[in-house]
N, C-alpha and C positions, 0 to 999 in steps of 0.2 A: 504494500500500500504506500503510494507516494505522498510525501508531505507537501504542504502548500509552498514552503520555501526550500524545496528539494532541488537546489541548483548545483550543478556540477561544473567546475572549471577544470579544463584540461589544456595541456600543451601538446600539440601534434606537429611534428617536424615536417610534415608533407607541405611543400611550398605552394603558395598562391601566386598567381600571375595576373597581369592586366592585359586586355586586348587593346587594339588601336584606339578604341573609344573610351578607354579608361575603366571598363567594367572588369570586376574581379572574375578570374577563372579558377576553378577548383577541380581537383582530380575526381573522376567518376567514382572510384572505389571509396574515396574519403567521404563522399556524399552518403554512401550506404552506411558507413561506420557512424557518422553523425546522426543519421536517421535512427539507427539502433540505440545509440546513447539516449536520444530524446524519448524513446519508448520506455525507458527505465527511470528517467528523471523528469521533474516538472519542466525544467529548462536547462539548457546547456550553453556555456560560454566556451568557445574554443579559440585559443591563441595559436596562430600559424604564421610562419615567416613569409614575407612578401618579396618575391624575386623581381628584379628589374630586367631579367633576361627574357628573350622570346619564349613563349610557352611551348612545351613539348606536346606530342600527341597524347590524347587521353584526358585532356583538361577541357572543361566545358564552362559556359557562362553561368554565373550564379543565378541570373534571372530565369534560367531554364529549370532550376530545381528549387526555387523558393518555396513552392507548395510542400515539398518533402522536408524542408528544414524550417518550418514555421516557428518552432520553439528552440531554434539554435541561433546564437549570435556569434558571428565570426569577428575576431579582433586581430587584424594584421599586425605583425611585429616586423621590424626591419630585419632583412637577411644580412647578417654581419659576421660572416665566417672568416674574414681577414682581421688580424689583430687591430689595425687602425680603424676599421669600420666598427668593430666591437667596442673599442674604447670610446669612440665618438658617440655611440648610441646607448651606451650602458646606463648612464644615470637616468635619462628620460624613460627608457624602457623599463628599468627596475621600478620606477615610480608608478608606471602604468600597470605593471603586474601586481603591485601592492594594492592598487585601487580595485582591480578585478578580484583579488583574493577576498577582499572585504565583502564583495557582493555574493560570494558563493558559500554554500554549506560544506560541500565536498571538493577535495582537491586531488588531482591525479596528473602527474607530469611525466612525459616521456623524456628520457635523457639519452645522451650519446654524442660525444664530441668534446670540444674545449672552447675555443673562441666561437661565439654565436650560438652556444648551447643555452637557449633561453629556458629550456626545461630545468637545467641545473640551477640557473639563476632563480627561477621560480621556487625551487626547493629551498634555496638559501633564504629568500625573502619570507617564505612561509615559516621557516624555522625561527627567524628573527621575530616574527609576529606571534610565535607560540601557537601556530596552527598545525594540526596533524595533516600529513599528506601521504599520498601513495606515489611510489616511483615505479615507472614501467619501462621495460626495455626488451627488445627482441633479438639483440645480438651483443656480443662482448666487444664493444666498439674499440676499446684500447688494444685488444689483441688483434683485431682486424687491422688496425693502424700499425701495430708492431710488425705484422707480416708484410704490410705494404712497404716497410722500410727496406725490404730486400729485393724489390722488383721495380721496374719502370725507370723513368728519367731520373737523373741525379737530384734535381730540385725537389721532385716529389718524394724521393727516398729520404732526403735530408729533412724535409718538413716532418715526415713520419717519425724519424728518429728523435727529433726534438720534442715532439708532442705526445707520444704514446705513454710515457711515464707520468707526466702531469695529468693526462686524461684518466689514467687508472686511479690516481690518487683522488681526483674529483669524483669519479664514479663511487668509490668506496665511502667518501665523506657523505655524499647526499643519501646514499643507501643506509648508512649507519644512523643518520638522523631521521630517516623516514619512519612513519608509523605502520606502513604496509608495503611489502614488496610484491609487485605483480610482474612475474618473469615469464615471458613468452617462450614456452617450450623448456624441456628438461635441460638443454644445453646452458641457457642463461641462468636457470635456477641453480644448477650445481656450482656455477661460477660465483654467483653473487649471494646466495643464501647464507654462507658463512659470515658475511658482514652485517646481516640483518639482526637487529636486537628485538624486533617485534615480529608479528605474523608475516608469513610469506606464502605465495600460492604459485603453482604452475598454471598459467592461463594461456589462452590461444586467441589469435586475432585473425579471423578468416572471414571471407565474404561469400560463402556458399549457402544458398538456400537449400532446403530439403529437396526441392524439385531439381536442383542442379546435380544431385547424386545419380549415379547410374541406376536405372530401374532393373528389376529382377529379370524381366524378359530379355533385355539387351545383354545383361550379364551372362545369362545362360547361353544365349546365342554366341556371344564372344568366346565362351569356354569351349563350345562345340566346334567353332570354326578355326581353332588354333592347331588342329591336329597336324597340319602340314603347311607348306608355304614359307616364305621368308619372314624373319623376325621384324617386327616394327618397334624401333627404339625411339624414345623421345626424351627431350629435356626442354623445360620452359624456364627462362630466367635471363638475367643480364649476362652478357658475354664479357665478364671482367675477371681478373686473376683469382679472386676468392672463390669463384665457382668452378675452378679447375678445368677450363675449356680444352687445354692442351692434353691433360690427362685423358679427357673424354675422347679426344681424337686418337690418342695412343691406343686406347682400348679397342676402338673401332678398327684401327689398322691391324691389331693382333687378331681380331675376329676374321677380318678379310683374309689374312695370311693362312688361317686355318680352314679356309674354304666355306665359312658359314655365310649363308645368304641372308642379307638383312637390308633394311632401309631405315636410316636414322635422320632425325630432324632436331635441330636446336632452334627454338623459337625465342628470339630476344635480340636486342641490340646492345652495344656496349663497346668499350675501348679495345677489346681483343677480337672483334668480329672480323676485321680485315685480315689480321694475321691468321685467324682460324681458316679463312677461305684459302689463304696461301698454303697452309699446311695440309689442308684437305687435298688440294691439287698435287702437292709434292708427294703425298701418300697414294695418289691415284684413286681417290675415293669419290671423285666428282659424281659418278653415276649412282651412288648409293647413299650419299650424305648431303643434306641440304641445311643451309643456314639462312633462311629467308629474312631474318631481321625482326623488328618489332611488329607484332600483330595486335591491333587495338580491339578486335572483335572477341569479347570474352567468351561468348557462346562457341565460337569457332575453336578457341583454345580448349574448352572442355570437350568438344567433339573429338579433337585430336587425342586427348588423354584417354577418352573412352575407347578409341580405336587402337591405341598403342598396346603392345604386349608387355613392354618393360619401360619404366621410367628410370633411366640411367643417370645417376648424378655423381659428381666428383667434388663435393664441397670441401674446401681446404681450410675454412675458418669457422670459429664457433658462432653459429647463428641458428635461427629457427625459421627457415624459409617456408612460406605458406604453400609453395608448389608441391611439397611432399604430401600434405594433407589433401590437396586438390586431386593429386594422382590417385591416392587411396580411395577417395570418394568416387572416383571414376572407374574403379575396378582395375586400376593399373598398378601392379606391384612395384614397389620402390627397390631398386637394386643399385647399391653404391657404397660409398665410404661410411664406415661406422663412426658414430658419435652418440652422445646421450640423447639428442633430440630424435633422430629416426628410430633409435633403439626403443625409446619410450612409445613412439607412435604405433609400432607393430608388436608391442609386448604381449598383447592378448591373443592375437590370431595369427601372428607370424606372416603378415602380408607383404613380405619382402625378404631380401637377402643382403647382408652387410659384410663388407671385408675391411681390413685395416686401411686407414687413411693413407693414400699414396700408393697402394698396392694395385697398380694397373694390371699386372699379370694375374693376380688373384681375382680381380673383377672380370676380366675376360674369361677366366676359367669358370666362374660362377654362371656367366651368361651362356657359355658353351654347354654347360650341363643342362640348363633349362631348354636350350635349343634341342638337345638330344633327348630330353624327357618332356614331351609336350603335355603329357597327362599331369605332371607336377606343375607345369606352367599354368595350365587351365585351373588347377586347384588354387594356385596363388591369386588368380583373378578374384575368386570368391573370398579368400582370406583378406585380400586388400580391401574389398568393399566392406567387409565386416569391421575392419580396423578404422575405416573412414566414416562409418555410419554415425557415430556420436557427434561429429563435427558439423554444426550448422551455425550460420551467423547469428540467428536468433538465440540459440542456446549459449554460445560463448560470450556474447555481450550481456546477456542476462546474468550469467555466472559472475562475470567481472563486476557488474553493477551491484549484485548482492554482496559480494565480498567487500567492496568499497563501503557500502552502507553499514554493514555489520561492524567493520573495524574502525571506521573514521567518525562515528557518531560522537 
């Protein structure tokens, strides 16, 4: 039962943009998240950074979704990821955050970063005001940054080397001071829970409706049709180093050398896509591997997952990507590198196979075994769907809302 003054203030690092007419643009998926927050609170105030860059694909005008967000108020904050920008905007933004905290009954802030991390600033302001707050994160940002210090251009590596340790200290500070830890997936939970003095929860942040899950008829047909033919392998996500795109290609090259017939697709754009295309050509895989880039049609992506036999992933950093849950809900077993997050997702029904991180030979071997044993592969479709069944957007947002209300009263 919602209270009259049941207002939630959150910080969401998903950027806002403006079009040529000055109208705010918002990510389509963020609209669904805000709509679901508003279903569980009387009103929602969301702080989001405003970028001056041209908008990417997938962002839409606020005027097109105002009816869905009638109890949501969006408060743009300056995007200040450079130290000089952050110093310039710090005092005025901190004052604005304090004003918004006064308006709200419940506080939950996403953290991740160093300069320009208004979520961490909001945690500090709330602590100074003696207000309990929840902290939320979906990956170990300092560790991701530490790993970035070993790859890429020198300037980028130097920046990562200089920032990852202060970033880790900031993460631990705001988590220790928080009244509630909301950690997306087991990976982040196991990293950050030791620093929590108060309650903490494994939560999920997904945008799948119950109708987006594979239906039983389609699942049975998929299991029947996999008896022979080439394997259909899929990955959906950014083509950047932390996703292990070159490990992914190495596994495919190994499968090809073993004479396994397959067709693989990586859906997503990113810094490594051009190099991926070069390496695919060098490996002679152009006829069976596609990297079409970013696809904005969410339903098309779900259809690809339902059609795929294996969701093959090579994640190299501690994070909790939603794509693994989406694959399971589509009846597509997850086969890739082991870590706490995927291990937890398939703990009940074993809807996937995991190998040691970085073991491309082991991953290729696991996929070959599934290719050779199609009955086992078809059983994995059903196990995957069962592991994915509990995850719907309505359920996960309701769970997180209830945890916030119970612990932050």
